[in-house]
DOBA-152382 format. One record per residue: x, y, z of N, C-alpha, C in turn. Coordinates in steps of 0.001 Angstrom, whole numbers, padded with zeros to 6 digits, always signed. Layout:
% DOBA-152382
XYZXYZXYZ...
This chain:
% DOBA-152382
-070989+005903+045968-070808+007001+047007-069385+007994+046852-070135+009348+047231-069109+010188+046886-067842+009699+047596-066738+010364+047724-065694+010152+048394-065602+011140+050154-066488+012151+049451-065965+013424+050845-067324+013913+050666-068329+013849+052323-069664+014624+052086-070177+015208+053045-070600+015742+053191-071379+016138+054927-072500+016000+054925-073068+015526+055774-074941+015652+056249-075237+016598+057395-076383+017315+056953-076806+018192+058261-077535+017394+058973-078151+017928+059945-079237+017559+060887-080285+017421+060350-080654+015829+060091-082194+015851+059548-082809+014377+060934-084429+014608+060929-085173+013847+061096-084576+012560+061130-084836+011505+061857-084807+010107+062211-086523+009320+062244-086512+008278+062287-087769+007681+062917-088235+008113+064728-088757+008530+065065-089217+009001+066172-088332+008476+067453-088551+006646+067044-087961+005990+067945-086849+006346+068132-085556+006608+067250-084094+006614+067170-083473+008295+067576-084154+009056+067546-084297+010588+067703-083558+011418+066020-083084+011613+065946-082253+012676+064696-081149+012559+064577-080495+012729+063413-078722+012591+062991-078121+014186+063328-077283+013989+063984-076723+014931+064655-075493+015403+063074-075163+016496+062875-074521+017014+061460-073186+016432+061940-073016+015414+060494-071345+014994+060084-071001+015426+058670-069758+014669+058066-069421+014700+057485-068918+013412+056888-068674+012460+055947-068435+011510+055925-067045+011271+054511-067147+009709+054667-065944+009517+053130-065639+008162+053337-065350+007531+052428-064738+006226+052169-063024+006075+052430-062985+005372+053380-061444+004788+054281-061199+003074+054234-060908+002776+053219-060833+001469+053248-061981+001235+052322-062289-000156+053031-063851-000506+052360-064713-000328+053462-064613+000725+054601-065133+001533+055446-066089+002769+055435-066655+003342+055945-067352+004573+055864-066863+005352+057236-066357+006304+056940-066281+007279+058212-066828+008571+058642-067334+008492+059603-068267+009786+060365-067760+010461+060667-067334+012110+060823-066718+012969+061557-067598+014068+061904-067019+015090+062962-067779+016110+063437-066928+016627+064043-067248+017900+063976-066394+019175+064371-065834+019166+065909-066587+018916+066464-066355+018144+067825-065163+017780+068161-064563+016568+066639-063585+015734+067156-063670+014464+066956-064910+014439+067322-065278+013002+066992-065208+011795+065630-065185+010776+065768-065066+009842+064362-065712+008268+064697-066287+007938+063818-066814+006455+063685-066247+005953+062435-066704+004225+062512-066506+003960+061244-067294+002837+061333-068410+002709+059873-069080+001525+059750-068653+001037+058095-069423-000678+058357-069364-000990+056785-070357-000223+056150-070280-000179+055044-071091+000380+054247-072943+000393+054248-073146-001079+054771-074535-001149+055139-074788-000715+056291-074335-000778+057274-074794-000166+058731-074804+001359+058105-074218+001970+057757-073909+003240+057003-075667+003776+056292-075612+003310+055622-077092+003268+054692-078220+003158+055349-078134+002008+056752-078618+001788+057857-079169+003084+058725-077941+003622+058934-077759+004571+059770-078455+005821+059161-078196+006418+058127-078458+007723+057266-080251+007330+057013-080494+006415+056948-082320+005887+056186-083079+005826+057504-082367+005903+058784-083531+005678+059999-083958+004728+060282-083144+003208+059797-083058+001640+060002-082603+001563+060838-081432+002359+061683-080703+001076+062767-081521+001178+064116-081566+000347+064490-082439+000148+065846-081430+000561+066779-081974+000935+068214-080974+001136+069157-080295-000043+069811-080678-000766+069585-080015-002278+070339-078897-002468+069331-078576-001939+067775-077607-002408+066963-076017-002304+067787-075530-003028+067497-074025-002905+067897-073495-001555+067936-073658-000999+066939-072684+000358+066710-073432+001688+067246-074705+001665+067946-076080+002414+067861-075469+003704+069649-074559+002653+070419-074216+003291+071252-073303+004490+071023-072233+003903+070368-071007+004502+070299-071315+005600+069204-072401+005206+068380-072599+006571+067706-073555+007834+068539-074444+007220+069185-074746+008498+070466-073900+008799+071304-072916+008317+071522-071888+008535+072595-071160+009665+071784-070698+009384+070473-070027+010658+070034-070919+011828+069292-072060+011553+069803-072738+012335+069027-073575+012624+067679-072939+012053+067020-073592+011155+065612-075700+011387+065504-075645+010806+066873-077516+010999+067043-077645+012398+068226-078492+012679+067848-078847+013894+068867-079275+013134+069736-078965+014363+070896-079721+013598+072548-080037+015327+073221-081051+014948+073981-080881+016415+075093-079526+016957+075609-078985+018063+075537-077813+018726+076054-076363+018481+074841-077339+018080+073517-075837+017414+072846-075182+018485+072448-076333+019762+072269-075572+021206+071882-074256+021815+072699-074905+021572+073863-074008+022344+075093-072908+021269+075625-073003+020083+075324-071608+018854+075366-070797+019074+073977-071355+019268+072673-070398+019627+071634-070222+020855+071236-070181+022219+071706-070112+023350+072092-068715+023221+072567-068824+022757+073909-067818+022615+074670-066726+021990+074363-067069+021002+073483-065758+019902+073032-064942+021056+072134-065965+021765+071231-065182+022334+069993-064533+023520+070696-064664+024367+071717-064461+025195+072699-062886+024942+073067-063283+023574+073686-061512+023386+074007-060850+022851+072688-061327+022587+071977-060711+021911+070730-059760+023315+069578-060476+023974+069765-060265+025669+069453-059684+026694+070366-059405+026289+071384-058551+026937+072368-057920+027680+072312-056860+027371+071126-055658+028438+070517-056036+029642+069870-057352+029724+069968-057721+030920+068885-058113+032204+070306-057172+032996+069494-057291+034548+070797-056308+034214+071253-055206+033233+071310-053938+032999+072585-053233+033987+072093-052790+034470+070689-051656+034749+070082-050644+033744+069717-049478+034328+069252-048526+033955+069108-047921+032638+070334-047383+031437+070168-046497+031392+071268-045315+030971+070719-045072+030679+069357-043826+030282+068603-043010+031112+068073-041955+031758+068630-041144+032713+067771-039849+032274+068010-039660+032477+065922-038422+031848+065431-037323+032665+065215-036599+032948+066084-035395+033858+066037-034067+033538+064963-033691+033900+063862-033294+033928+063041-031892+034960+063622-030564+033910+064067-029835+034773+064666-028719+035041+063826-028316+034484+062433-027537+034618+061378-027699+034103+060324-027599+034196+058814-027763+033057+057730-026266+032914+057473-025207+032723+058471-023866+032508+058163-024378+030907+058495-023748+029852+057973-023615+028179+057636-022873+028030+056734-022193+026616+057902-021025+026277+057191-021307+024846+056858-022561+024430+056151-022274+023049+055464-023668+023751+054492-023399+022902+053440-023825+022980+052186-024900+022175+051689-025992+022282+052349-027439+021212+052297-027844+021206+051040-028347+019971+050377-029249+020228+048787-030495+020734+048662-030869+020995+050241-032663+021134+050417-032461+022406+051053-031869+023097+051284-031968+024003+052260-032806+024860+051988-033560+025112+053268-035251+025741+053355-034804+027481+053200-033300+027759+053715-033235+029215+054142-032173+029603+053562-031577+030654+053750-030645+031826+052418-029408+030681+053886-028380+031346+052611-026669+030344+053542-026047+031013+052864-025066+031721+053713-024165+032629+053581-022411+032007+054063-021462+032900+053417-020501+032076+054013-020030+032434+055488-019008+031810+056320-018934+031899+057420-018168+033180+058611-017766+034279+056884-017099+034898+057198-017973+036559+056972-018906+035840+056361-020185+037357+056297-020737+037450+057851-020209+038358+058344-020879+038295+059762-021859+039590+059843-022132+040331+058472-022407+041177+058206-024297+040748+058073-024355+039255+058199-025377+038358+058037-026135+038200+059079-025259+038580+060599-025453+038289+062292-026634+039164+062451-027479+038866+063235-028407+039836+064026-027356+040490+065178-027998+041261+065006-026758+042774+066274-027881+042751+067284-027007+042859+068412-027774+042538+070417-029026+043452+069948-028368+044706+069430-029333+045860+070039-030646+045182+069333-030332+044316+068076-032081+043847+067333-032872+042743+068009-031899+042089+069040-032173+040689+069308-032802+041259+070490-032459+042430+071451-032994+042963+072327-034307+043288+072114-034541+043915+070911-036017+044461+070786-036955+043279+070281-036425+042349+069525-036915+041195+068699-037972+040695+070504-036833+040666+071625-037263+039890+072399-038485+040538+072917-038453+041830+073008-039486+042983+074171-041003+042647+073033-040652+042572+071555-041633+042422+071141-042689+041048+071333-041476+040079+070978-042315+038729+071842-043094+038563+073072-042259+039328+073797-042664+039005+074768-043594+040031+075314-043891+040582+074425-045919+041530+074285-047076+040600+073864-046645+039595+073324-047679+038770+073183-048632+038197+074062-050015+038425+074059-051217+037787+074376-050765+036360+075351-050346+035786+074521-050250+034026+074699-049215+034347+076535-049481+033615+076968-048511+032880+078526-046879+032420+078148-047655+031779+077214-046412+030278+077138-046255+030315+076018-044544+030342+076125-043394+030942+074781-042794+030285+074423-042636+029762+073351-041200+028945+072960-040732+030242+071888-039077+030656+072160-038357+031198+071918-036871+030405+070702-037336+029534+069475-036447+028720+068856-035642+029616+068374-034381+029353+068260-033507+029948+067592-032874+028736+066216-033047+029716+064915-032556+029304+063974-031511+029957+063307-031058+029358+062155-030492+030328+061113-030547+029656+059696-029651+029650+058766-028159+029608+058567-027947+028735+060092-026804+028710+060399-026686+027451+061623-026312+028876+062837-027230+028911+064062-027673+029936+064891-026471+029801+066314-025648+028588+065995-024696+029179+067231-023444+029917+066463-023591+030467+065129-022411+030817+064849-022513+032572+065041-023378+033106+065758-023805+034118+066370-024292+033945+067711-023604+033235+068183-023711+032798+070076-024147+033945+070899-023016+034989+070739-023912+036433+071147-024925+036700+071439-025507+036198+069963-027207+036919+069690-028076+035922+070583-027511+034622+071026-028760+033656+071852-028053+033816+073159-027263+034041+073282-026742+034435+074706-027469+036206+075719-027475+036899+074638-027998+038520+074535-029610+038460+074916-030464+037361+073601-031808+036654+073701-032103+036366+075042-031658+035232+075392-032145+034089+076703-031707+035146+077548-030953+036454+078015-030815+037113+078951-031331+038186+078974-032226+038542+078225-033233+039706+078071-034280+039384+078432-034789+038247+077923-036300+037225+078088-036037+037214+079812-034811+036677+080060-035668+036337+081349-035324+037704+082713-034790+038611+082055-034815+039787+082652-036509+040592+082490-036721+040745+081224-038007+041418+080939-038941+040891+081041-039616+039391+080961-040424+038551+081221-041593+038889+082326-042257+038685+082007-043863+039140+083124-044257+037926+083806-044306+038493+085401-044500+036947+086208-045027+035629+085763-045983+036323+084726-047273+034992+084394-046548+034314+082740-045680+035017+082875-045033+034135+081532-044283+033009+081578-044412+031741+081121-043375+031441+080726-042811+030754+079980-041577+030892+079858-040272+030845+078571-039910+029266+078320-040354+029196+076907-039008+027455+076924-038232+028269+075396-036959+027903+075501-036136+028235+074845-035345+027018+073700-035623+026963+072739-035041+025673+072067-033809+026115+070817-033345+025695+071126-032220+025967+069753-032194+024567+068522-031898+024780+067240-031817+023912+066072-030776+023698+066048-029760+022985+065563-028326+023525+065322-028139+022060+064840-027026+022557+064269-025935+021417+063038-024973+021173+064104-024551+020997+064959-023346+020847+065890-022045+021064+065465-022157+021431+064171-020324+021676+063685-019873+022940+063899-020714+024052+064868-019964+024736+065142-019814+025111+066946-020269+023574+067432-020120+023584+068720-018987+023661+069661-019039+023718+071194-017795+023959+072005-018261+023343+073088-017487+022623+074128-017911+022331+075271-018614+023885+076080-017939+025324+075574-017986+026356+076251-019572+026480+076372-019666+026535+074911-021730+026951+074363-022315+026214+075393-022000+024719+074977-022610+023041+075430-022699+023618+076748-021949+024061+077584-022271+023960+078963-023032+025294+079791-023149+026454+078560-023714+027501+078876-025483+027268+078616-025597+026284+077530-027229+026192+076991-027834+025257+077938-027005+024344+078541-027810+023521+079578-027477+024297+080941-026521+025304+081524-026439+026348+082514-027883+026965+082467-028138+027280+080774-029534+028311+081148-030933+027353+080636-030880+026201+080337-032078+025578+080236-032303+025770+078835-031351+025454+077922-031752+026066+076450-031906+024128+076096-033371+024062+075473-033601+022403+074331-032613+022715+073588-032205+021484+072942-031502+021429+071956-031946+020111+070869-032303+020678+069569-032403+020132+068708-031458+019805+067690-031389+018936+066724-030490+018738+065978-030798+017954+064559-029886+018257+063415-030715+017547+062309-029738+016474+061984-030503+015500+061967-029673+013531+061638-030494+012724+060270-029902+012933+059508-030549+012367+058173-030665+010789+058216-029933+010348+058516-029146+008876+059078-028124+008422+058775-027752+007503+057877-026373+007047+058333-025168+007585+057420-024062+007433+058150-023038+008196+057664-022892+008736+056237-022921+008066+055616-023028+008161+053797-024375+009004+053316-025845+008593+053943-026532+009446+053582-026618+010650+054299-026354+011016+054867-026344+012270+055960-025268+013210+055459-024073+012485+055435-023266+013526+054739-023588+013869+053042-023953+013325+052458-024149+013615+051456-025524+014650+051180-026466+014559+051855-027943+015641+052147-027283+017060+052965-025817+016256+053882-025459+017952+054543-024093+017733+054637-023377+018399+053589-021765+018388+053320-021671+019227+053942-020328+019214+054719-019758+020080+055580-018894+021138+054962-018255+022319+054768-017658+022919+054224-016295+022992+055041-016492+022561+056162-015005+021978+057259-014586+021464+056929-015249+020175+056293-014264+019170+056326-014369+018457+057320-014503+017090+056565-014684+016184+058222-016364+015358+058034-016348+014327+058591-017938+013923+058641-018879+014849+059605-019801+015510+058823-020973+016190+059588-021921+015188+060481-022210+014007+060034-022889+012603+061028-021914+012616+061966-020616+012099+061754-019726+011913+063203-019856+013415+064509-019652+014296+063826-020184+015269+064877-021292+015543+065662-022614+015339+064488-023833+015091+065190-023774+013750+066439-023431+013098+065901-023443+011384+067277-022819+011888+068181-021492+012474+067939-020452+012753+068975-021786+013968+070134-021850+014911+069689-022883+015916+070271-024115+015571+071101-024816+014490+070276-025419+013905+070869-025498+013306+071852-024502+012542+071938-024034+011823+073067-023569+012694+073532-022846+013681+074096-022131+014437+074509-023538+015313+075429-024273+015669+075372-025531+016503+075865-026077+015469+076502-026471+014304+076144-027121+013196+076618-026576+013098+078462-025233+012784+078052-024540+012368+079297-024473+013244+080210-024311+014674+079438-023985+015729+080286-025663+016119+081261-026633+015641+080264-028345+015749+081202-028397+015107+082070-028021+013613+082332-028409+012498+082814-027214+013227+084566-025968+013570+084105-024701+013754+085245-025066+014604+085915-026257+015581+085437-026741+017030+086221-027978+016743+087004-028709+015717+086353-029686+014781+087555-031190+015580+086696-030875+015772+085128-031773+016397+083984-033205+014834+084145-034580+015598+083645-035640+014862+083599-034949+014072+082794-035128+013206+082267-034741+011959+080487-035563+012339+079653-037150+012821+080567-038163+012508+079116-038049+013881+078382-037721+015243+079354-037420+016001+078876-036121+016583+078414-035241+016335+078776-033570+016668+078839-032746+015512+077893-033176+015390+076474-032655+014664+075543-032686+015453+074488-031129+015136+073490-031416+015966+072038-032413+015431+071503-033112+015936+070556-033989+015419+069389-033787+015353+068623-034232+014810+066948-033162+015256+065763-034610+015287+064905-034191+016209+063752-035089+016093+062785-033839+015551+061399-034783+014589+060762-034566+014140+059322-035187+014643+058389-034350+014768+056975-035722+015634+055718-035256+014467+055098-036237+013889+054245-036198+012737+053602-036033+012701+051823-034694+012397+051694-034206+012517+049969-034624+011616+049385-034177+011205+047477-034734+010216+046816-033975+009372+047420-032585+009352+047842-032143+008336+048699-032049+008161+049871-033066+008553+050666-033586+007878+051870-034696+006834+051333-035187+007341+050089-036489+005897+050584-036159+004697+050440-034792+004801+049698-034169+002739+049772-034063+002775+050855-033679+003953+051714-032707+003564+053245-033157+004050+054331-034784+004268+054157-035559+004495+055130-035444+003296+056423-035258+001960+056561-034798+001249+057921-033674+001406+058011-032722+001767+057431-031150+001869+058578-031735+003548+058903-032574+004567+058476-032775+005774+059386-033268+005355+060598-034505+004898+060465-035317+004142+061905-034283+003440+062827-033655+002773+062000-032440+002060+063576-031788+002719+064172-031297+004185+063260-030379+004335+063420-030661+005384+064953-031773+006299+064518-032660+006805+065820-032954+005941+066911-032982+004602+066841-033941+003601+067832-032278+003356+068203-030936+003180+068010-029707+002728+068300-029195+004108+069269-029593+005390+069049-029421+006300+069462-030245+007050+070721-031454+006246+070734-032443+006138+072251-033037+007770+071621-033230+007686+070441-034323+009105+070668-035496+008573+069973-036108+009670+070914-037720+008948+071186-038619+009223+069990-038282+010478+069330-039022+010561+067991-038622+010873+066809-039164+010013+066020-038974+010106+064458-039845+011053+063862-039302+012279+063309-039846+013044+061660-039817+012501+060651-040294+012102+060255-039973+011179+058632-040776+012324+057888-040267+013450+057414-040487+014627+056848-039839+014525+055217-041064+014998+054282-040718+015057+052865-039948+016308+052706-039382+016835+051485-038845+017918+051042-039737+019230+050917-039538+020097+051393-040642+021491+051124-039909+022077+050156-040720+022458+048824-040167+023360+047724-039650+024274+048136-038847+024785+048640-038406+026406+048888-036896+026290+048548-036050+027293+048501-034707+027638+048751-033987+026691+047665-033092+025996+048135-031943+025143+047412-033100+023583+047063-033876+023376+047277-034402+022081+047199-035306+022157+045808-035630+023219+045293-036125+023535+044120-034970+023396+042937-033959+023593+043505-033116+023592+042326-032415+022883+042489-032208+021530+042920-031839+020494+042790-032970+019196+043058-033839+019667+042596-035451+018942+042824-034896+017440+042052-034549+017491+040907-034493+016288+039337-033366+015219+040468-032565+016238+041323-031649+014793+041630-032139+014116+043193-032670+015125+044025-033144+014526+045185-034736+014326+045411-035090+014798+044496-036815+015246+044812-037255+013710+044670-038587+014032+044570-039553+012615+044576-041211+012659+044535-041943+012166+044045-043179+012518+044278-043925+012082+045394-044859+013174+046023-045795+012810+046892-045956+011096+047248-046822+010360+046292-047263+009256+046297-045825+007806+046498-044254+008434+045974-043322+007844+046232-043063+007995+048389-042731+009441+048312-042823+009511+049909-043796+008929+051157-045435+008989+050495-046280+008102+051163-046356+006668+050983-045492+006225+050145-045380+004456+049740-044266+004148+050790-043002+005037+051050-042419+005044+051853-043028+005113+053626-043106+005706+053756-044109+006802+054819-044963+005442+055448-045443+004695+054835-046498+003880+055390-045439+002623+055909-044349+002141+055349-043477+001317+055829-043064+001777+056739-042561+002841+057136-041659+003397+058382-043212+003024+059580-044079+003725+059174-044868+003906+059898-045729+002700+060624-045336+001151+059530-045830-000141+060251-044577-000693+061005-043422-000108+060564-042325-000942+061384-041901-000468+062878-042404+001308+062573-042681+002071+064270-043334+000986+065239-044597+000928+064486-045324+000647+065273-045078-000911+065710-044393-001920+064945-043677-003117+065097-042656-002949+066337-042087-002076+066321-041053-002124+067147-041705-001693+068553-042711-000483+068832-042920-000997+069758-043935-001755+070360-044631-002836+069591-045332-003794+070105-043800-004990+070872-042550-004095+070529-041712-005464+070856-041064-005030+072277-041539-003730+072577-040769-003051+073774-040189-001816+073413-039646-001468+072009-038421-000065+071517-039734+001275+071738-039821+002178+072758-040137+003725+072733-039493+004654+071716-040544+004480+070668-039844+005148+069557-041309+005991+069421-041675+006887+069050-042846+007562+067753-042207+007870+066774-043621+007803+065370-042972+008859+064343-044140+010517+064773-043474+011400+064510-043926+012677+064630-045251+012963+064424-045409+013382+062905-046542+013353+062281-047567+012827+062733-047223+011404+062839-048530+010711+063290-049143+011013+064309-048109+010733+065445-048481+011494+066814-049479+012580+067294-048838+013616+066317-049763+014643+065984-051301+014335+065216-051278+013739+064475-052683+013589+063899-053112+012863+064705-052796+011966+065948-053194+010643+066588-053472+011714+068080-053056+012862+068208-053330+013528+069470-054858+014033+069117-055055+014556+067656-056515+014940+066899-057474+013875+066803-057206+012907+066374-057666+011762+066469-058010+010878+068041-057351+011186+068834-057593+010367+070076-058009+010644+071762-057840+012073+070982-057942+012951+072753-058855+014418+072599-059687+014443+073261-060371+016107+073252-059782+017362+072933-058417+017759+072927-057626+018487+072431-057003+018414+071032-056944+019778+070755-055450+020257+069788-054636+019937+070128-053005+019864+069624-052085+019603+069982-051990+021302+069719-052005+022096+068798-051845+023888+068148-050362+023422+067650-050436+022578+067008-049215+022373+066239-049740+022943+064363-048937+024670+064907-049045+025413+063798-049967+025016+062880-048818+024126+061793-048805+023597+060405-049953+022982+060432-050834+022331+061005-051801+021711+060672-053236+021775+061777-053625+022979+061698-054446+023624+062530-055496+024510+061898-056618+025204+062221-057689+025592+060813-058236+027112+061937-057467+027685+061839-056895+028468+060724-055240+028148+061025-054818+028232+060263-052769+028177+060130-052590+028616+061185-050982+028884+062258-050724+029701+062943-049674+030598+062193-049960+030874+061063-049224+031862+060447-049886+033335+061034-048959+034066+061920-049288+035249+062463-049742+035378+063748-051266+034084+064081-051704+033967+065369-050740+032654+066185-050143+032258+065462-049860+030871+066435-047977+030886+066387-047413+031542+065511-046148+031609+065448-045928+033114+065014-044124+032989+065005-043800+034458+063978-041830+034689+063713-041398+034853+063055-040411+034620+062462-040105+036067+062627-038539+036214+062943-038382+037182+063137-036826+037159+062447-036312+038098+061693-035158+037499+060726-033445+038439+061534-032398+037727+060862-031688+038550+061390-031340+039906+061097-032269+040742+060072-032002+042196+059904-033284+042828+060645-034167+042041+061312-034744+042881+061938-036736+042664+060880-036444+042042+060149-037576+042108+059095-038452+040883+060001-039816+041149+059440-040671+040043+060525-041514+039478+059271-041779+038045+059856-042882+037808+058846-043568+036421+059937-044885+036473+059121-045722+035912+060044-045763+033989+060673-044531+033556+059658-044121+032238+060126-043117+031972+059715-042379+030929+059385-041063+029937+059344-041140+029934+057837-042079+029481+057259-042404+029234+055347-042499+030616+055027-043048+031771+055328-042875+032861+055026-041327+033206+054685-040622+033439+055636-038849+033815+055738-038149+033224+054916-038836+031373+054856-038217+030414+053680-038124+031279+052291-039480+031341+052391-039889+031724+050507-039363+033022+050431-039098+034229+051512-038628+035392+050815-037180+035082+050584-036762+033359+051138-034807+034106+050626-035083+033360+049570-035737+032598+048634-035866+032685+047411-036553+033830+046795-036395+035024+047242-036525+036147+046249-038151+036640+046072-038882+035960+046950-040457+036522+047126-040959+036677+048940-040972+038400+049115-040699+038875+049678-042575+039028+049895-043443+038771+049439-045064+038494+049423-045337+038970+050608-045176+037958+052082-045115+037775+053040-044513+038277+054029-043577+039708+053730-043006+040395+055130-043941+041232+055237-043772+041328+056546-044838+042233+057288-044672+043866+058035-042864+043653+057712-042135+044858+058252-041217+044466+058555-040898+046039+059739-039754+045729+060527-039961+045353+061875-038422+045221+062612-039385+044833+064471-039299+046679+065111-038609+047203+064459-038067+048413+065167-039452+049355+064643-040146+049123+064125-041061+049847+063400-042620+049367+063632-042761+048061+064468-044017+047309+064455-044043+047345+066075-045760+046865+066184-045630+046266+067838-046141+045199+067754-045896+044428+068840-047103+043275+068334-048794+043077+068020-049024+043626+067958-050413+044711+068258-050988+044714+066394-049106+045327+065978-049709+045611+064412-049218+044176+063819-048412+042663+064277-048594+041757+063515-049271+041052+063689-050556+041552+065164-051899+040434+065176-052785+040792+064036-052841+042448+063578-053667+042976+063048-053329+043419+061651-052423+043041+061316-051732+043237+060393-052813+042545+058962-052608+042741+057689-053544+042669+056702-053667+041223+056244-051804+041089+055917-051943+040083+055865-051976+038653+056807-051639+039103+058064-051844+037945+058693-053491+037387+058436-053877+038517+058738-055898+038276+058619-056123+037571+057590-055469+038031+055987-055562+037146+054840-054879+035521+054547-054151+035743+055487-053749+033804+055810-054731+033136+056539-055354+034544+057732-055877+033451+058780-057684+033241+057392-057997+033833+057041-059097+033517+056457-058383+031921+054793-057695+032234+054361-056996+031467+053381-056825+029765+054131-056824+029734+055424-056615+028504+055915-057771+028197+056845-058537+028599+056709-059726+028397+057778-060588+027395+057111-060468+025842+057307-061094+025038+056695-062418+025083+056003-062989+025470+057476-064818+025461+057046-065415+026350+055651-064248+027210+055249-064480+027556+054096-064031+027643+052582-062895+026772+053051-062617+026463+051812-063047+025275+050928-063458+025279+049534-063947+024261+049022-063331+022886+048576-063491+021774+049289-063321+020362+049398-062728+020310+050460-062849+021335+051108-062331+020877+052634-063214+021170+053641-064517+022039+053237-065432+022202+054281-065936+020991+054875-066342+020216+053635-066951+019215+053594-066723+017722+053026-065147+017711+053839-064259+016733+053604-064137+016244+055456-063999+014773+055398-064315+013675+056603-062708+014236+057223-061890+014472+056478-060498+015062+057395-060719+016294+058006-061444+017416+057925-061518+018876+058251-061233+018761+059685-061556+018145+060060-061168+018323+061881-060161+018208+062560-059225+017540+061496-057977+017104+062237-056789+017459+060837-057109+018849+060097-056261+018878+059359-056090+020682+059197-055178+020584+058154-054981+022073+057971-054002+022296+056652-053948+023436+056430-053467+023910+055562-052582+025296+055481-051831+025137+054040-050330+026059+054517-050550+027174+053258-051043+028346+053966-051257+029604+052284-049796+029322+051525-048889+029456+052432-047854+029849+051874-047188+028498+050838-047141+027518+051065-047346+026196+050342-047999+026299+048931-049333+026871+049143-049960+027036+048067-049820+028115+047603-049065+029389+048051-048586+030047+047095-047372+030258+046280-046664+029387+046839-045210+028850+046153-045856+027775+044999-046617+027117+045469-046857+026182+043988-047975+026747+042893-048743+027038+043388-050058+027578+042573-050661+029626+042682-049647+030131+043072-049505+031798+043350-051155+031866+043485-051884+031365+044569-052560+031124+044409-052814+031450+045873-053500+032367+047217-053361+032201+048459-054106+030863+049220-055218+031183+048357-056833+029942+048364-056085+028656+047790-055641+028772+046240-055618+027494+045848-056309+026474+045535-055909+025157+044928-057292+024111+045009-056390+023111+045241-057624+022226+046335-056811+021256+047014-056521+019906+046108-057099+019707+044717-056558+018853+044286-055312+019041+043978-054880+020193+043578-053499+020585+042894-052399+020431+044504-052815+020480+045428-051884+020405+046413-051717+019024+047235-049920+019292+047335-049011+017626+047688-049584+017406+049419-049364+018944+049782-049424+018695+051183-051164+018032+052022-052152+018642+050863-053462+018118+051124-053171+016524+051171-052723+016607+049955-052361+014533+049577-051944+014103+050555-051047+014872+050973-050064+013800+052190-050786+013487+053519-051616+014860+054107-052154+014942+055097-053350+014072+054990-054049+014268+054533-055319+013223+054007-054728+011654+054012-053657+011361+053136-053523+010008+053336-052788+009333+054537-052001+010464+055445-051802+009617+057074-052781+010163+057414-053708+010245+057475-054764+010360+057888-055703+008971+057872-056142+008933+056850-056743+007428+056426-055451+006204+056480-054554+006382+056740-053444+005463+057302-053606+005034+058413-053472+005791+059561-053808+006062+060459-055179+005333+061091-056358+006054+060378-057472+004967+060671-057645+003887+060416-056839+003289+059242-057090+001929+058952-056658+001273+059658-055411+001464+059968-054272+000923+061080-055440+000269+062378-056444+001504+062954-057014+001573+063999-057849+000288+063633-059129+000177+062433-059347-000447+062244-059157-001815+061852-058260-002039+061576-057985-003303+061117-056929-003635+062285-057594-004114+063622-056396-003591+064824-057056-005019+065706-057220-006153+065312-057758-007316+065842-057691-007794+067666-056097-007163+067625-056012-007587+069367-055433-005903+069832-056231-005262+069320-056090-003908+070166-054490-003318+070535-053293-004109+070067-051866-003824+070234-051767-002397+069349-052420-002015+068024-051763-000839+067414-052566+000233+068139-053606-000124+068395-054602+001417+069613-053592+001345+070513-053488+000525+071769-052179+000681+072586-051239+001701+072673-050707+001343+070944-049234+002061+070465-049488+003346+070338-050700+003643+069907-051137+005398+069353-051447+005772+070905-052269+004814+071624-052452+005962+072932-051345+006311+073400-050331+005745+073582-048989+006249+074178-047985+007500+073757-048553+007218+072627-048040+008257+071930-048350+009263+071974-050068+009927+072340-050643+010866+072063-050541+011071+074150-050233+010094+074669-050116+010417+076392-048730+010743+076968-047401+010519+075711-046316+011313+075861-046295+012747+075268-047123+012225+074231-046992+014275+074052-047732+015107+074510-048795+014835+075510-049304+015578+076277-048828+015570+077372-048037+014814+078320-046820+014945+079350-046016+015270+079200-045105+015638+077962-043876+016081+078198-043843+017013+076412-043708+018216+077228-044099+019565+076677-042482+019778+075814-042227+019916+074748-040916+019685+074244-040887+020570+072921-040132+021481+072888-039716+021931+071428-039859+021529+070360-039574+019779+070017-040179+019309+068887-041017+019499+068539-042007+019754+069342-043348+020017+068390-043421+021222+067329-042341+022102+067963-041977+023686+067366-041099+023372+066354-039918+022218+066707-039136+022453+065497-039897+021208+064449-040259+020585+064398-041137+019394+063249-041367+020241+062456
């Protein structure tokens, strides 16, 4: 049997109706069927053969589920399926919701995997000026999407705190009545002080930091040029903010410090200690993320890198451990899994810009650089930091939001990331739940479309989906499925920019 296939509508025996369109593939010892409405079902190979050959009777134990999920055609199925597909692709035409504003390239950490440019703290010429920040905000507010996330990044964004303040104040003053803005800050905490912290809380700016694990691991990954323990500073400020939120009566489901971690080679042997640290700090989500092949990570790959298979082997251990913790009553979720599970277990697409079709470059997010340069996504500006400005769209002072949306580069990236038209994606069972990144493809293959067998990102997403389906298939007491459903409910109920900063 082929690994990945699709089957068009075909007749069945008159007593059983006809087959609806679906894709199929092997997951473990079972066959998975999926359709464009995001429905999926697994069968034994024998049941699958009986189904496609028209030999599965309506009284078969699997028949009702296959019918309910539109793998068997019924009157009205076209309307029902169309409505579900419309809901899942509701992000199309809404415009960018995530806007990354790079306030400065200055940073006082020397991360071995840094994806962005970093300059010494005395290089104030690398700061965005306030006038540019206000222009950026005005462009952001011209997006057709009423729900906006403005995410401040760097360098270390708080090194240019006046830019953050000016941006937030200008956005509040200029926003239209129908617009809802969420402000988010990605900080390493090394430039934080109580005046800044209190301003962030008073102005409802959510805070996300980087935490790679135990002290020795974190400090090795994220050396602090100012001296001292970078990890100790992170832990201190996580505690400070979380206590301040409680003291001010903030909802702890929304108001807490989230953290991001990046997996280096040293992490592979310390994964459990990393998870235990997150649990001990009460952090609700751990994003067990691989290295990206941008910036300094490329130069230090021989020291900190690994193969995707090595990462996935460790990721599987992390996933199983986090599931076990949940069974024991500890509330924590793995971020990538939770995103895929919302696609697998709910009618809605979470609009996570890196895992959707087409990708969010220019249509779901925009990156605004300190010098006014405009990029369709965060990855594009990371690529530019390595000297490749292929995806630069222009300058904020010379472009309208309409210019961004209609830019030929944005159109090309949308075409290159629409899975329906990509070889090996169009007939892959994972297609309804997956996505590709043209920047990643360009970086590795110098080809916007690329070839799926060469894509480590494709391999990662496919195997992650496979892991999730297998764990739901081998779940005799339903405990794993209950855990997974809780993760999707939390993501639906708590709209936190961890989605953006993941």
